[in-house]
C-alpha positions as a Markdown table, in Angstrom:
| # | Residue | x | y | z |
|---|---|---|---|---|
| 1 | Ala | 0.0 | -0.3 | -0.4 |
| 2 | Pro | 1.7 | 3.5 | -0.6 |
| 3 | Arg | 2.1 | 5.4 | 1.8 |
| 4 | Lys | -0.2 | 8.7 | 2.9 |
| 5 | Phe | 2.7 | 11.3 | 4.6 |
| 6 | Lys | 5.9 | 11.6 | 2.5 |
| 7 | Ile | 8.7 | 13.4 | 3.6 |
| 8 | Pro | 10.8 | 16.2 | 1.6 |
| 9 | Gly | 14.2 | 14.9 | -0.1 |
| 10 | Gly | 12.5 | 11.4 | -0.5 |
| 11 | Pro | 13.9 | 7.9 | 1.4 |
| 12 | Tyr | 17.8 | 8.8 | 1.7 |
| 13 | Phe | 18.2 | 12.8 | 2.1 |
| 14 | Val | 17.3 | 12.5 | 5.8 |
| 15 | Pro | 19.0 | 9.8 | 6.5 |
| 16 | Ile | 22.1 | 10.6 | 5.2 |
| 17 | Val | 21.7 | 13.8 | 6.7 |
| 18 | Gly | 21.1 | 12.4 | 10.5 |
| 19 | Ser | 24.3 | 10.2 | 10.2 |
| 20 | Leu | 26.4 | 12.9 | 8.6 |
| 21 | Phe | 25.2 | 15.4 | 11.6 |
| 22 | Asp | 26.3 | 12.2 | 14.1 |
| 23 | Ile | 29.3 | 12.1 | 13.3 |
| 24 | Val | 30.4 | 15.7 | 13.2 |
| 25 | Leu | 28.3 | 15.9 | 16.8 |
| 26 | Leu | 30.7 | 12.8 | 18.0 |
| 27 | Ala | 34.2 | 14.1 | 16.3 |
| 28 | Ser | 33.5 | 17.4 | 18.1 |
| 29 | Ala | 32.5 | 15.7 | 21.5 |
| 30 | His | 35.5 | 15.6 | 24.3 |
| 31 | Lys | 37.3 | 12.4 | 24.6 |
| 32 | Ala | 35.9 | 12.2 | 28.3 |
| 33 | Ala | 32.2 | 12.7 | 27.3 |
| 34 | Ile | 32.8 | 9.9 | 24.7 |
| 35 | Glu | 34.6 | 7.5 | 27.3 |
| 36 | Arg | 31.1 | 8.5 | 29.4 |
| 37 | Leu | 28.9 | 7.4 | 26.2 |
| 38 | Phe | 30.5 | 3.9 | 25.9 |
| 39 | Ile | 30.2 | 3.2 | 29.9 |
| 40 | Trp | 26.8 | 4.1 | 30.0 |
| 41 | Met | 26.0 | 1.9 | 26.8 |
| 42 | Ala | 27.8 | -0.7 | 28.5 |
| 43 | Ile | 25.9 | -0.7 | 31.7 |
| 44 | Gly | 22.3 | 0.0 | 29.7 |
| 45 | Leu | 23.3 | -3.7 | 27.8 |
| 46 | Val | 24.5 | -5.3 | 30.7 |
| 47 | Ile | 20.6 | -3.9 | 32.4 |
| 48 | Tyr | 18.9 | -4.8 | 29.0 |
| 49 | Phe | 20.5 | -8.4 | 28.8 |
| 50 | Val | 19.9 | -9.1 | 32.2 |
| 51 | Tyr | 16.6 | -8.4 | 32.7 |
| 52 | Gly | 15.7 | -10.1 | 29.5 |
| 53 | Arg | 17.5 | -13.5 | 31.1 |
| 54 | Arg | 15.4 | -13.4 | 33.8 |
| 55 | Asn | 12.1 | -12.2 | 33.2 |
| 56 | Ser | 11.8 | -14.3 | 29.3 |
| 57 | Thr | 8.6 | -16.6 | 29.3 |
| 58 | Ala | 10.3 | -17.7 | 25.9 |
| 59 | Asn | 12.2 | -20.6 | 28.5 |
| 60 | Asn | 10.9 | -21.0 | 31.6 |
| 61 | Lys | 11.5 | -24.4 | 32.4 |
| 62 | Asn | 8.8 | -23.9 | 35.1 |
| 63 | Glu | 5.6 | -22.8 | 32.6 |
| 64 | Pro | 3.2 | -25.4 | 33.1 |
| 65 | Lys | 2.1 | -27.2 | 29.5 |
| 66 | Val | 0.8 | -24.8 | 26.7 |
| 67 | Glu | -2.2 | -26.8 | 24.8 |
| 68 | Lys | -2.3 | -26.7 | 21.5 |
| 69 | Arg | -5.2 | -27.1 | 19.2 |
| 70 | Glu | -4.2 | -29.8 | 15.9 |
| 71 | Ala | -6.4 | -30.1 | 13.4 |
| 72 | Ile | -7.2 | -33.8 | 12.4 |
| 73 | Lys | -9.3 | -35.8 | 9.7 |
| 74 | Asn | -11.8 | -38.5 | 11.3 |
| 75 | Ser | -13.0 | -41.1 | 9.5 |
| 76 | Glu | -15.4 | -39.4 | 7.6 |
| 77 | Gly | -13.2 | -36.8 | 6.1 |
| 78 | Val | -14.5 | -34.4 | 9.0 |
| 79 | Ile | -11.6 | -31.9 | 10.8 |
| 80 | Glu | -11.5 | -32.2 | 13.9 |
| 81 | Met | -10.0 | -29.7 | 16.2 |
| 82 | Ile | -8.8 | -31.3 | 19.1 |
| 83 | Asn | -6.4 | -30.3 | 22.2 |
| 84 | Val | -3.0 | -31.6 | 22.6 |
| 85 | Val | -0.6 | -31.1 | 25.4 |
| 86 | Asp | 2.3 | -29.6 | 23.8 |
| 87 | Lys | 5.6 | -31.6 | 25.3 |
């Protein structure tokens, strides 16, 4: 579907100018500011991954098994839905 809103300069101009502006800002920053940036980024990444590992429901072995529905055909060719415990 065509997008209803288009930015001036198309999809290439704004991201390129934004990236160049970021490079200029980083090049003109003091060394201590860049060091702080990477320290805080490292702290944030540690918090992000530790929180995700502890609070993830994707690999939680203590969760009860979830029933899923499967479609099968009976002897008359009619499709039935049955609940199956996922092991």
